C-alpha positions in Angstrom: 61.2 58.6 104.1 62.7 55.8 102.0 66.3 54.8 102.0 66.7 56.1 98.4 65.4 59.5 99.5 67.8 59.5 102.5 70.7 58.7 100.2 69.8 61.4 97.8 69.5 63.9 100.6 72.8 62.8 102.1 74.6 63.1 98.8 73.2 66.6 98.1 74.3 67.8 101.5 77.7 66.1 101.1 78.3 67.7 97.7 77.2 71.1 99.1 79.8 70.8 101.9 82.4 69.6 99.5 81.8 72.6 97.3 82.0 75.0 100.3 85.4 73.4 101.3 86.7 73.9 97.8 85.6 77.6 97.9 87.3 78.1 101.2 90.5 76.4 99.9 90.5 78.8 97.0 90.0 81.7 99.3 93.1 80.6 101.4 95.1 80.2 98.2 94.2 83.7 97.2 95.1 85.1 100.6 98.5 83.5 100.5 99.0 84.8 97.0 98.1 88.3 98.1 100.8 88.3 100.8 103.4 86.7 98.6 105.2 90.0 98.0 105.1 91.0 101.6 105.9 87.8 103.5 107.9 84.6 103.0 104.7 82.5 102.3 106.6 79.1 102.5 107.9 80.0 106.0 104.5 81.3 107.0 102.8 78.0 106.0 105.4 76.1 108.0 104.9 78.3 111.0 101.1 77.7 110.8 101.6 74.0 110.6 104.0 74.0 113.6 101.6 76.2 115.6 98.7 73.7 114.9 100.9 70.8 116.0 101.9 72.5 119.2 98.2 73.4 119.9 97.3 69.7 119.6 100.2 68.6 121.8 99.2 70.6 124.8 101.3 69.6 127.8 103.6 67.4 125.6 105.0 70.5 123.9 108.1 70.6 126.1 108.9 67.0 125.4 108.5 67.6 121.7 110.8 70.6 121.9 113.5 68.4 123.6 113.1 65.7 120.9 113.2 68.3 118.1 116.4 69.7 119.5 118.0 66.3 119.5 116.8 65.6 115.9 118.0 69.0 114.7 121.4 68.5 116.2 121.8 65.4 113.9 120.4 67.0 110.8 122.2 69.7 108.9 119.8 72.6 108.7 120.4 75.2 105.9 
């Protein structure tokens, strides 16, 4: 297989994946839209982001919680 064929094959696969990601993003957007009247979507999105961060932190979660407390004590939360 030539380099040009490899590039073409790569680009086709890349574009297919990119299209699938776009479709999934559209599905997520529609899901949030469908729950807009039932839930506070802004708060739900924030909760999802926080949960993902905590999952990545693993054992460092307690330290992050302590730091977050210190930061929150200095920032006026509404």
